[in-house]
Structures are given as C-alpha cells and as structure tokens.
C-alpha positions as CSV (number, residue, x, y, z in Angstrom):
1,M,105.4,81.5,112.2
2,S,105.3,77.9,111.1
3,K,108.7,76.1,110.7
4,E,107.0,73.5,108.4
5,V,105.5,76.2,106.2
6,L,108.8,78.0,106.0
7,E,110.6,74.8,105.0
8,R,108.0,74.1,102.2
9,T,108.4,77.7,101.0
10,I,112.2,77.4,100.9
11,K,111.9,74.2,99.0
12,R,109.6,75.8,96.4
13,A,111.9,78.8,96.1
14,R,114.8,76.4,95.4
15,E,112.8,74.4,92.9
16,R,111.5,77.5,91.1
17,N,114.9,79.3,91.0
18,I,113.6,82.2,93.2
19,I,115.9,84.8,94.7
20,I,114.2,87.7,96.5
21,P,115.6,91.2,96.3
22,T,116.0,93.4,99.4
23,Y,114.5,96.9,99.6
24,E,118.0,98.2,99.6
25,Q,118.6,96.6,96.3
26,M,115.4,97.9,94.8
27,R,116.3,101.3,96.0
28,D,119.9,101.0,94.7
29,P,120.3,98.3,92.0
30,S,124.1,98.8,92.0
31,K,123.9,96.5,95.1
32,V,122.3,93.7,93.1
33,P,124.9,90.9,92.6
34,E,126.8,91.0,89.3
35,S,125.7,87.4,88.4
36,I,122.0,88.5,88.6
37,R,122.6,91.6,86.6
38,E,124.3,89.5,83.9
39,E,121.4,87.1,83.9
40,L,118.9,89.9,83.5
41,E,120.5,90.9,80.2
42,G,118.7,88.0,78.5
43,I,115.3,88.5,80.2
44,G,112.6,90.9,78.9
45,L,111.1,93.5,81.2
46,W,107.7,91.9,81.3
47,D,108.8,88.3,81.2
48,L,107.4,85.9,83.8
49,H,110.8,85.1,85.1
50,P,111.7,85.1,88.8
51,R,114.8,87.3,88.2
52,N,112.4,90.1,87.2
53,L,111.8,90.6,90.9
54,F,115.0,92.6,90.8
55,R,113.4,94.9,88.3
56,I,111.0,96.2,90.9
57,T,112.8,99.6,90.9
58,W,112.5,103.1,89.4
59,K,115.9,102.6,87.7
60,N,115.2,100.1,84.9
61,D,116.9,101.1,81.7
62,P,114.2,100.8,79.0
63,E,116.7,100.8,76.2
64,I,119.3,98.1,77.1
65,G,117.4,96.2,79.8
66,G,119.9,96.9,82.6
67,F,119.8,99.5,85.4
68,D,120.4,103.2,85.1
69,G,119.2,106.3,86.9
70,V,115.6,107.1,88.0
71,N,113.1,107.2,85.2
72,Y,111.5,110.6,85.2
73,M,110.5,113.6,83.1
74,E,110.3,117.4,83.8
75,L,107.1,119.2,82.5
76,P,108.0,122.6,81.0
77,Y,106.2,125.9,81.6
78,E,104.8,125.8,78.1
79,L,102.7,122.7,79.1
80,T,101.9,123.5,82.8
81,G,101.6,127.3,82.7
82,V,103.3,127.6,86.1
83,E,106.8,128.7,86.9
84,A,107.5,126.0,89.4
85,R,109.4,123.0,88.1
86,I,107.3,119.8,88.1
87,F,109.0,116.4,88.0
88,V,107.2,113.2,87.4
89,L,108.6,109.7,88.2
90,I,107.7,107.4,85.3
91,G,106.1,104.0,86.2
92,K,105.9,102.5,82.7
93,F,109.3,100.9,83.0
94,F,108.4,98.5,85.8
95,P,107.3,95.0,85.0
96,T,103.6,95.1,84.1
97,G,104.0,98.8,83.2
98,S,103.1,100.1,86.7
99,H,104.9,100.6,90.0
100,K,102.2,98.5,91.8
101,V,104.6,95.6,91.6
102,G,106.4,97.4,94.4
103,A,103.3,98.0,96.4
104,T,102.4,94.2,96.2
105,F,106.0,93.0,97.0
106,G,106.1,93.6,100.7
107,P,102.7,92.2,101.7
108,L,103.5,88.8,100.1
109,V,107.3,88.6,100.7
110,S,106.9,89.5,104.4
111,R,104.7,86.4,104.8
112,L,106.8,84.1,102.6
113,V,110.1,84.8,104.5
114,T,108.5,84.4,107.9
115,G,106.6,81.1,107.2
116,T,103.1,82.7,107.4
117,F,102.0,82.0,103.8
118,D,102.2,78.5,102.3
119,P,102.6,78.7,98.5
120,T,101.9,75.0,98.2
121,T,98.4,75.2,99.7
122,Q,97.3,78.8,99.8
123,K,96.4,81.5,97.3
124,A,97.1,85.3,97.6
125,L,93.9,87.3,97.1
126,W,94.5,90.9,95.8
127,P,91.5,93.2,96.3
128,S,91.9,96.1,93.9
129,T,90.5,98.6,91.5
130,G,93.1,97.6,88.9
131,N,96.9,97.9,88.9
132,Y,97.3,96.5,92.4
133,C,95.9,93.1,91.5
134,R,97.9,93.1,88.3
135,G,101.0,93.8,90.3
136,G,100.0,91.2,92.9
137,A,99.3,88.5,90.3
138,Y,102.7,89.2,88.6
139,D,104.6,89.1,91.9
140,S,102.7,86.0,92.9
141,Y,103.6,84.2,89.7
142,L,107.3,85.1,90.1
143,L,107.3,84.0,93.7
144,G,105.6,80.6,92.9
145,C,102.3,81.5,94.6
146,P,98.8,81.1,93.1
147,S,96.7,84.3,93.0
148,I,93.1,85.6,93.0
149,A,92.1,89.1,91.6
150,V,89.0,90.9,92.8
151,L,88.3,94.2,90.9
152,P,85.4,96.2,89.6
153,E,83.9,95.0,86.3
154,G,84.0,98.5,84.9
155,M,87.8,98.7,84.8
156,S,89.7,98.7,81.4
157,E,89.7,95.6,79.2
158,E,93.5,95.5,79.3
159,R,93.5,94.7,83.0
160,F,91.3,91.7,82.6
161,E,93.1,90.4,79.5
162,W,96.4,90.5,81.3
163,L,95.2,88.8,84.5
164,K,94.0,85.9,82.4
165,K,97.5,85.5,80.9
166,V,99.1,84.9,84.3
167,G,96.4,82.4,85.3
168,A,94.8,84.4,88.1
169,E,91.4,83.6,89.4
170,I,89.3,86.6,88.5
171,Y,86.2,87.9,90.3
172,P,84.7,91.1,88.7
173,T,82.5,93.1,91.1
174,P,79.7,95.6,90.4
175,G,80.7,99.2,89.6
176,V,83.8,101.2,88.7
177,E,86.8,102.8,90.3
178,S,85.0,104.2,93.4
179,N,83.1,101.0,94.2
180,V,85.7,99.8,96.8
181,K,83.2,98.4,99.3
182,E,81.9,96.0,96.7
183,V,85.4,94.7,96.3
184,F,85.7,94.3,100.0
185,D,82.4,92.5,100.3
186,K,83.4,90.0,97.6
187,T,86.8,89.5,99.3
188,K,85.1,88.7,102.6
189,E,82.7,86.3,100.9
190,L,85.6,84.4,99.3
191,K,87.5,84.3,102.5
192,R,84.5,83.0,104.4
193,K,84.0,80.2,101.9
194,R,87.7,79.2,101.7
195,P,89.2,80.3,105.0
196,E,92.3,78.0,105.1
197,E,93.1,78.5,101.4
198,I,92.9,82.2,100.9
199,V,95.2,84.9,102.4
200,V,93.9,88.4,101.8
201,L,96.5,91.0,100.9
202,N,94.5,94.2,101.0
203,Q,96.5,97.2,99.7
204,F,94.4,99.6,101.8
205,E,95.6,97.9,105.1
206,E,98.9,96.2,104.3
207,F,101.8,98.3,105.5
208,G,104.1,96.6,103.1
209,N,102.5,98.9,100.5
210,P,103.6,102.3,101.8
211,M,106.7,100.7,103.2
212,W,108.0,100.0,99.7
213,H,107.4,103.7,98.7
214,Y,109.0,104.9,101.9
215,A,112.1,102.8,101.1
216,V,112.2,103.2,97.3
217,T,110.0,106.0,95.9
218,G,110.9,108.7,98.4
219,P,114.6,108.2,97.9
220,A,114.1,108.2,94.1
221,M,112.5,111.6,94.3
222,E,115.3,112.9,96.5
223,E,117.9,111.6,94.1
224,V,116.3,113.4,91.1
225,Y,116.0,116.6,93.2
226,L,119.7,116.5,94.1
227,K,120.6,115.9,90.5
228,E,118.4,118.6,89.0
229,R,118.3,121.4,91.5
230,K,119.9,124.7,90.7
231,R,121.3,127.3,93.1
232,G,118.5,128.6,95.4
233,E,115.9,126.0,94.4
234,R,114.0,124.1,97.0
235,F,112.0,120.8,97.3
236,T,108.7,122.5,98.0
237,A,105.8,120.2,97.4
238,L,104.6,116.7,96.7
239,F,101.3,115.9,95.1
240,L,99.8,112.4,95.0
241,T,96.3,111.1,94.5
242,Q,95.3,109.2,97.6
243,G,94.5,105.8,96.1
244,S,95.5,103.1,98.5
245,A,97.7,105.7,100.3
246,G,100.7,103.5,99.3
247,T,102.6,106.1,97.3
248,L,102.0,108.6,100.1
249,G,104.4,106.4,102.1
250,S,107.1,108.3,100.2
251,A,105.8,111.5,101.9
252,N,106.9,110.1,105.3
253,Y,110.4,109.7,104.0
254,L,110.4,113.1,102.4
255,R,109.1,114.8,105.5
256,E,112.1,113.4,107.4
257,R,114.5,114.8,104.7
258,F,112.7,118.1,103.9
259,P,110.6,119.0,107.0
260,A,109.1,122.2,105.4
261,I,107.6,120.3,102.4
262,K,103.9,120.7,101.5
263,I,102.1,117.4,101.0
264,C,98.8,117.3,99.2
265,A,96.6,114.2,98.7
266,G,94.3,114.3,95.7
267,E,91.0,112.5,94.9
268,A,88.4,112.6,92.2
269,L,86.1,115.7,92.6
270,Q,83.2,113.4,91.8
271,C,83.9,111.4,94.9
272,P,85.2,113.9,97.5
273,T,85.8,111.6,100.5
274,L,88.7,113.5,102.1
275,L,87.3,116.9,101.1
276,Y,83.7,116.6,102.2
277,N,83.1,113.0,103.5
278,G,81.5,112.6,100.1
279,F,80.8,109.7,97.7
280,G,80.2,109.1,94.0
281,G,81.6,107.5,90.9
282,H,84.4,108.7,88.5
283,R,86.7,107.7,85.7
284,I,90.2,108.3,87.1
285,E,91.2,104.6,87.1
286,G,93.8,103.7,89.8
287,I,92.6,105.8,92.8
288,G,89.9,103.8,94.6
289,D,88.0,105.8,97.2
290,K,84.8,106.2,99.3
291,H,86.9,105.4,102.4
292,V,90.1,106.4,104.1
293,P,92.8,103.7,103.8
294,W,94.1,102.2,107.1
295,V,97.7,102.9,105.9
296,L,97.2,106.6,105.3
297,D,99.1,108.9,107.7
298,A,96.5,111.7,107.7
299,K,98.6,113.7,110.2
300,N,101.4,114.0,107.6
301,L,99.1,115.8,105.1
302,D,99.0,119.6,104.5
303,M,96.3,119.8,101.9
304,V,93.7,117.8,100.0
305,A,92.4,118.6,96.5
306,G,89.7,117.4,94.2
307,I,90.6,116.7,90.6
308,D,87.8,116.7,88.0
309,D,87.7,113.5,86.0
310,E,86.3,115.5,83.1
311,A,89.6,117.4,82.9
312,C,91.6,114.1,83.0
313,M,89.6,112.5,80.2
314,H,89.9,115.6,77.9
315,L,93.6,115.7,78.5
316,V,93.9,112.0,77.7
317,R,92.8,113.0,74.2
318,L,95.0,116.1,74.0
319,F,98.1,114.2,75.0
320,N,97.5,111.2,72.7
321,E,95.5,112.2,69.6
322,N,97.4,113.6,66.6
323,E,95.4,116.8,66.6
324,G,96.1,117.3,70.3
325,R,99.8,116.8,69.9
326,N,99.9,119.2,67.0
327,V,98.2,121.9,69.1
328,L,100.7,121.4,71.9
329,K,103.6,121.8,69.6
330,A,102.1,124.9,68.1
331,R,101.7,126.3,71.6
332,G,105.4,125.9,72.2
333,V,105.6,122.6,74.1
334,P,108.9,121.0,73.0
335,S,108.5,118.0,70.6
336,D,110.5,115.7,72.8
337,V,108.1,116.3,75.7
338,V,105.0,115.9,73.5
339,E,106.3,112.5,72.2
340,K,106.6,111.3,75.8
341,L,103.1,112.2,77.0
342,D,101.8,108.7,76.4
343,L,103.9,107.8,79.4
344,L,101.1,109.3,81.5
345,G,98.0,107.2,82.3
346,I,94.8,108.6,83.5
347,S,95.7,108.9,87.2
348,S,99.1,110.3,86.2
349,I,97.3,113.2,84.5
350,A,95.3,113.7,87.7
351,N,98.6,113.9,89.5
352,I,99.9,116.5,87.1
353,L,96.8,118.6,87.4
354,G,97.1,118.4,91.2
355,A,100.7,119.6,91.0
356,I,99.7,122.5,88.8
357,K,96.9,123.5,91.3
358,M,99.4,123.4,94.2
359,A,101.8,125.6,92.3
360,K,99.0,128.2,91.7
361,Y,97.5,127.9,95.2
362,Y,100.8,128.6,97.0
363,E,102.0,131.1,94.3
364,M,105.2,129.1,93.6
365,D,107.9,130.5,91.4
366,E,110.9,129.2,89.5
367,K,112.7,128.4,92.7
368,D,110.1,125.8,93.7
369,I,110.2,122.1,92.8
370,I,107.2,119.8,92.9
371,F,107.2,116.1,92.6
372,T,104.6,113.6,91.6
373,V,104.4,110.2,89.9
374,A,103.0,108.5,86.8
375,T,101.7,105.2,88.2
376,D,101.3,103.8,84.7
377,S,101.1,104.8,81.0
378,M,98.4,105.0,78.3
379,E,99.5,101.6,77.1
380,L,97.0,100.3,79.7
381,Y,94.2,102.5,78.5
382,Q,94.0,102.2,74.7
383,S,90.4,100.9,75.1
384,R,89.5,104.1,76.8
385,L,90.8,106.1,73.8
386,R,88.8,103.9,71.4
387,E,85.7,104.5,73.5
388,M,86.0,108.2,73.0
389,G,85.5,107.7,69.3
390,P,87.1,109.4,66.2
391,G,86.9,113.0,65.1
392,Y,89.0,114.9,67.7
393,T,89.5,118.3,66.0
394,E,92.0,121.1,66.3
395,M,89.4,123.3,67.8
396,Q,88.5,120.8,70.5
397,A,92.2,120.3,71.3
398,S,92.8,124.1,71.5
399,G,89.8,124.3,73.9
400,D,91.1,121.5,76.0
401,F,94.5,123.1,76.3
402,E,93.2,126.4,77.4
403,R,90.5,125.2,79.7
404,Y,92.1,122.2,81.4
405,L,95.8,123.1,81.4
406,K,96.2,126.8,81.2
407,G,92.8,127.3,82.9
408,A,93.5,125.0,85.9
409,T,92.2,126.7,89.0
410,T,92.6,126.5,92.8
411,D,89.0,125.5,93.5
412,W,88.2,122.4,95.4
413,M,91.4,122.6,97.5
414,A,91.6,122.7,101.3
415,E,94.5,123.4,103.6
416,L,94.3,121.2,106.6
417,S,94.3,122.3,110.2
418,Y,95.0,119.9,113.1
419,W,91.3,119.2,113.4
420,D,90.8,118.8,109.6
421,K,93.5,116.1,109.6
422,K,91.8,114.4,112.6
423,R,88.4,114.5,110.8
424,I,90.0,112.6,107.9
425,H,91.7,110.1,110.3
426,N,88.5,109.5,112.2
427,L,86.7,108.5,109.0
428,K,88.8,105.3,109.2
429,Y,86.5,104.2,112.0
430,F,83.5,103.5,109.8
431,T,85.4,101.2,107.3
432,W,88.1,99.6,109.5
433,I,86.6,99.3,112.9
434,E,82.9,98.7,112.1
435,Q,83.4,96.7,108.9
436,Q,86.9,95.2,108.8
437,G,87.5,94.3,112.4
438,K,90.4,96.6,113.3
439,S,90.9,97.8,116.9
440,I,90.0,101.2,118.3
441,E,93.3,101.0,120.3
442,E,95.4,100.8,117.1
443,L,93.3,103.6,115.5
444,N,94.2,105.8,118.4
445,E,97.8,104.7,118.4
446,Q,98.0,105.8,114.7
447,W,97.1,109.3,115.8
448,Y,98.7,109.8,119.2
449,S,101.9,107.6,119.0
450,K,105.0,109.5,118.1
451,D,106.7,106.4,116.6
452,Y,103.8,104.3,115.2
453,W,104.5,105.2,111.5
454,K,108.2,105.1,111.8
455,K,108.0,101.5,113.1
456,K,105.4,100.4,110.5
457,L,107.5,101.7,107.6
458,N,110.9,100.4,108.8
459,Y,112.0,98.0,106.1
460,K,115.4,97.1,107.5
461,K,114.1,94.3,109.7
462,L,112.4,92.7,106.6
463,D,115.6,93.1,104.6
464,R,117.4,91.0,107.2
465,R,114.7,88.3,106.9
466,I,115.0,88.3,103.1
467,K,118.8,87.9,103.3
468,E,118.5,85.0,105.7
469,F,115.8,83.4,103.5
470,N,118.0,83.7,100.4
471,R,121.0,82.2,102.3
472,T,118.9,79.2,103.3
473,V,117.5,78.7,99.8
474,G,121.2,78.7,98.6
475,L,120.9,80.0,95.1
476,I,123.3,83.0,95.5
C-alpha cells in the first residue's frame, strides 16, 4: 500500500465526483443513500456517469430507472419439457447489458481503496473473451481509470464497437471464444513492455470476480427462491457454464444456505476441458475455456456437462426469428414468455440447456427448483443473427424445437467423485504454476484448507475499506 498513491486516488475521486458502493448496497439497494437514489432518477442505465456504479445490482428497475426486486424469469414446462421449475436471473438490466460489471468491480476497487493502483499513472488491463473487458472498461471509466481490452478477434462486432466508445485501448488476438491462451500471451507481452504502467486484472485469477457473485448473485437467487417457492418445493440445483468461474462464486454462498444442492459446471461440448481434459473451438461466446480458472472451487462441484454449440445457435434463431416465435406460441409457450426470449444471449441459452439436462439426469419433478443466469441478452449478438442469413422457415423452427429443446438428452454429463474433482483441480497446475507463476503451495491450500475459499470470498473487509475511502473523499 502506498500512502501517496491513495492520496492521489482520493483526489481524483473527489474531482470526478466518484462515490463507490459497498457490496452490501449492491446486494440490497434499499441501503443506498436516498440522495444517491434521487440523483439516479435523472441518469440513464448505460450512461457513463459515476453514480451508475450503484446500478451494479440484479435489482435495477428497467421501467422507471430506480430499484426494484431481482430481475428474473421462470421458464415454463411448455418450453423446457421438464417438470422442474427453472428460474433465470436476467443480466440485461445491468449497465452495459451484462452482469460482468459486477465481476470487474472488485478487482479494480480493491486496489483503488488500498492505494495499490494509481489512476493518474496506470492503466487497468482486462484480458477477456468479451463481456469481462466490456465490464472492466465501463467500471474503469466510471472510476476515473484508463483501460486496456485484450480479446479474441473473432468475438462479435458489438463488443469492439462499444469498447471504442469508452476510449479503451483494444488489442484483438487470434482465434475465438476458446483461444484464452492467446489472450494471456498478449497480456504478458504488453505487461513486459509497460511494466510500471499496466496493472493486469485477469478474471480467471482475480478473487474479486467470484467474491461479487458470492455477495450479490447467490443472495439474489435465494431471494427469488423464497419469494416463489410453494409448499414442499426445494432449491435443488444450480447450473452455470464455467467461464471464468466467477458466477460459480454464487455456488459457495448457496452451498452454505442449501447444503444438499447439486451444482453443475457447463462448458462447450466442442471444448471439453473439464469433462475430458480436451480442447477445441466453439461459438458459445462468454465462456472462455481450454484451462481451469484459478478461482474455480472444483471441490464444490457435483457434476460437469458439455453443451453443444450447434444446439445453442439453432435456439438463437428459434427464440428470435418470427417463424421460430410463431412455432413456440403454437406449441403452447405463453406469449409473454416468448416475447422475453431476446433477454437470453448465447451463453444464457447454454445455461438453460444445462438446467434442462440436469432436470432430466436427476429425474426431477415439480417439487424441484433449478437456478441459472442470463449473463447478457441478444442485444449484444445481432450481428450473429445477421450472419445466419434470411430464410428461417416454420419447418426449420419446428425441427429445432423438437431436437434441441424437447430432445435435450443427458449425454456428455459426468457426476464427480472426489478424485474426479481433484483431477479438475490438478489441471490448474499446467496453466497457473507452469505458465502464470502461481505457487504450488497455494494450489495445495486451495484443495486441502478448510477455510481458504471462505476467506477469499469474504467481502466484509473490503466493504469497510470502501466506507473509509468514501468518508475520506467526503462526497457523501
């Protein structure tokens, strides 16, 4: 910690009108000061305004611009074909249209409030396969910090266009979603050339990423469950694509609250790293792979599942093309649900397929409740729809409905024994010890320590730092 850096950071916050929310306030916006809530009434959800830091929550009201309950939807039997109730938290109503503004909050804020990042001389580098660097660039702008985005050149046009708008330095790397190593290599190259200027905030190793989901996403799911459950129903399962393992931080919270819950991590079938130590490329944007994230608590998993990217891309058309929506309505899917299916981006569809597969695998019934998330919406993937071309027919839509929804199967799923989990954990060695300089001692601590993950995900100490920082800035 540098006292001089902290003083410069405080000065910049004062000059830029920056007040930082606590995790407790993002979890429960009713605790946001009334003066800030009144100020937000005149600020748009995506506006580049520092008060929008307080909108890093699942509880933004998309209609009036204030705060309300958790944004979520329930998927009916007519759509899923399973009796279990499936609930999806909706990420569109975060700034930038994705919950990744939460994942990027902790890594940067924890450094700002402790004087270990100098916004006047340093830049935050966000290595990503898409939404993470968008979230990072957005949070950086609101916090008065310059930013750098490193992401695969094959990601959607919308990502690159938006990054240019916020003034981020952009470095496209070879490949697509699964080419994470190329992103890491470019990151190391930039850090080597500009060691004093660049601070790397890697979502795959930054515990501020899962910490946010532990503090905010897990409780949001619990809140929806307590609101929606009926007599005799139980919180049975959680399905999340692995990605950076950030959202799976919510699983640690839920395990504490519901010890019997089944937790499944999903990945693209075309790149089955957790399933078979495999590799490959795929089209499910938002779930970078070919390695096991440092911040994944493998011991907390019960199952892994492969999701076919072909299924996801066909369902993108079914959910968003007129012919597809007409078929869904004709098959009994309620119109109000059909009209909301554009709230589900490509990785969101993968999450829904994973939840359906879990329900079938465990033979769940109407008393079982499964949760998952929609990281983002189709608003960020219109270019992908255009790439598929015109001419989607009723026959194609009917086939997609039967094959990819009603026909979802339990193949490419594996329940994990103790040694299966350890196999996944041990894969961290090759990325993080051999390539990224982590210690074997910490790798072992992750597996054997009984309180490692609880300490790493404890947000209360950081909340105290944030409150002290805000007091010193003096804007509240």
